[in-house]
C-alpha positions as CSV (number, residue, x, y, z in Angstrom):
1,M,-27.5,-57.4,7.3
2,G,-27.5,-61.5,7.2
3,N,-31.4,-63.6,7.2
4,I,-31.4,-66.3,9.5
5,D,-32.9,-69.8,8.8
6,A,-36.0,-69.8,10.5
7,M,-36.0,-73.1,11.6
8,Y,-32.5,-72.3,13.0
9,L,-34.0,-70.0,15.5
10,E,-36.9,-72.4,15.8
11,E,-34.6,-75.4,16.5
12,F,-32.9,-73.0,19.5
13,M,-36.6,-72.6,21.1
14,V,-37.0,-76.0,21.4
15,Q,-33.5,-76.7,22.9
16,V,-34.5,-73.5,25.4
17,L,-38.0,-75.7,26.3
18,R,-36.8,-78.3,27.1
19,I,-34.1,-77.7,29.1
20,V,-36.3,-75.9,31.1
21,K,-38.6,-79.2,32.5
22,H,-35.1,-80.3,33.7
23,P,-36.1,-83.6,35.9
24,H,-33.2,-82.3,38.4
25,I,-31.8,-79.0,37.3
26,D,-33.6,-75.5,39.0
27,S,-35.7,-74.9,35.5
28,D,-34.8,-70.6,37.0
29,L,-30.9,-71.5,37.5
30,F,-31.5,-72.1,33.5
31,G,-32.6,-68.4,33.3
32,F,-29.7,-66.9,35.2
33,I,-27.3,-68.8,33.3
34,R,-28.3,-67.1,30.3
35,L,-28.5,-63.7,32.5
36,Y,-25.1,-63.8,33.5
37,I,-24.1,-64.6,29.4
38,A,-26.0,-62.3,28.4
39,F,-24.8,-59.6,30.1
40,K,-21.1,-60.8,30.0
41,E,-21.4,-60.5,26.3
42,G,-23.7,-57.5,25.5
43,Y,-26.2,-59.5,23.9
44,T,-29.2,-56.9,24.5
45,Y,-31.6,-59.1,23.9
46,C,-31.5,-61.8,25.6
47,K,-30.6,-59.2,28.6
48,A,-33.7,-57.4,28.9
49,Y,-35.4,-60.6,28.5
50,N,-33.8,-62.7,31.1
51,T,-34.1,-60.0,33.3
52,K,-38.1,-59.5,33.0
53,F,-38.7,-63.8,33.0
54,L,-36.7,-63.1,36.9
55,L,-38.3,-60.3,38.1
56,A,-41.8,-61.6,37.0
57,K,-40.7,-65.3,38.5
58,R,-39.9,-62.9,42.4
59,Y,-36.3,-62.4,42.0
60,T,-34.9,-59.0,43.2
61,Q,-33.4,-56.9,41.1
62,I,-30.6,-57.3,44.4
63,Q,-30.3,-60.8,43.2
64,L,-30.3,-60.5,39.4
65,N,-27.7,-58.1,40.3
66,E,-25.5,-60.4,41.9
67,T,-25.5,-62.3,40.0
68,I,-24.6,-60.6,36.8
69,E,-21.7,-59.1,39.1
70,N,-21.1,-63.2,39.8
71,I,-21.7,-66.5,38.7
72,A,-21.5,-68.2,42.4
73,K,-23.6,-65.9,43.9
74,V,-27.1,-67.4,41.8
75,P,-29.7,-67.5,44.5
76,F,-30.3,-71.1,44.7
77,D,-28.6,-73.9,47.6
78,E,-24.7,-74.2,47.4
79,K,-25.3,-77.5,44.4
80,H,-27.1,-75.2,42.3
81,Q,-24.4,-72.4,42.3
82,A,-21.3,-75.1,42.2
83,L,-23.4,-76.2,38.9
84,A,-23.6,-73.1,38.0
85,E,-20.0,-71.8,38.1
86,F,-19.0,-74.5,36.6
87,A,-20.5,-74.2,33.3
88,I,-19.2,-71.0,32.8
89,K,-15.8,-72.3,34.2
90,V,-16.6,-74.7,31.2
91,I,-17.2,-71.8,28.3
92,Y,-14.7,-68.9,30.1
93,E,-12.4,-71.1,30.9
94,S,-12.4,-75.2,29.8
95,K,-8.9,-75.3,29.9
96,Q,-8.0,-75.1,33.2
97,C,-11.2,-77.2,34.0
98,R,-9.9,-80.3,35.9
99,Q,-11.2,-83.4,36.7
100,D,-11.6,-82.7,40.8
101,D,-14.0,-79.4,39.3
102,F,-16.4,-83.0,38.3
103,D,-15.7,-84.9,41.2
104,I,-17.0,-82.4,43.2
105,L,-20.3,-81.7,41.3
106,Y,-20.4,-85.5,41.5
107,A,-19.8,-85.5,45.2
108,M,-23.3,-83.4,45.7
109,G,-26.0,-85.5,44.1
110,W,-25.6,-84.1,40.4
111,S,-25.1,-87.0,37.7
112,Q,-23.1,-86.8,34.8
113,K,-25.6,-85.9,32.5
114,D,-26.8,-83.0,35.0
115,V,-23.3,-81.1,34.4
116,F,-23.6,-82.6,30.8
117,D,-26.8,-80.4,30.2
118,A,-26.1,-76.8,32.4
119,V,-22.5,-77.0,30.3
120,E,-24.3,-77.4,26.3
121,H,-27.1,-75.2,27.6
122,A,-24.1,-72.4,28.9
123,G,-22.2,-73.0,25.2
124,A,-25.2,-73.0,23.6
125,I,-26.4,-69.4,24.5
126,L,-23.0,-69.0,24.5
127,R,-22.5,-69.9,20.6
128,N,-25.7,-68.3,20.1
129,G,-25.6,-65.2,21.0
130,R,-22.9,-64.2,18.8
131,I,-24.2,-65.6,15.4
132,L,-27.2,-64.2,16.4
133,T,-25.3,-60.5,17.5
134,A,-23.4,-60.7,13.8
135,Y,-27.0,-60.6,12.1
136,S,-28.1,-57.9,13.9
137,I,-25.4,-55.7,12.6
138,K,-26.8,-52.3,11.2
139,E,-25.2,-51.2,8.1
140,S,-22.5,-48.8,8.1
């Protein structure tokens, strides 16, 4: 098994802490994006961590299960639902993204930076989860 650079992990945590202080996006939305990706990708630690995190915030297991099945069902307003759905679309179906997708979000009041921040966070979770998964492989 390889060793992960401690600075890499520290930078990852700083990034997560920065994004949850976003001035326009409800910080809990990022937890739901992480939860969705963790279950889709099978990131065991992230599944447990984000489940506990969101349950402690008084979301229900039913709300978590609905979101795990369909990111568009995050328990937020339509504006946040659309942003979450787009962030997931970008990381799993980027070739299907069109200008209309962006225009809809901008018309809802999201800025270019808001959209980028949500997409970047989803992409970082996907990437970092895969790296951490590779480094957590046990000897055969």
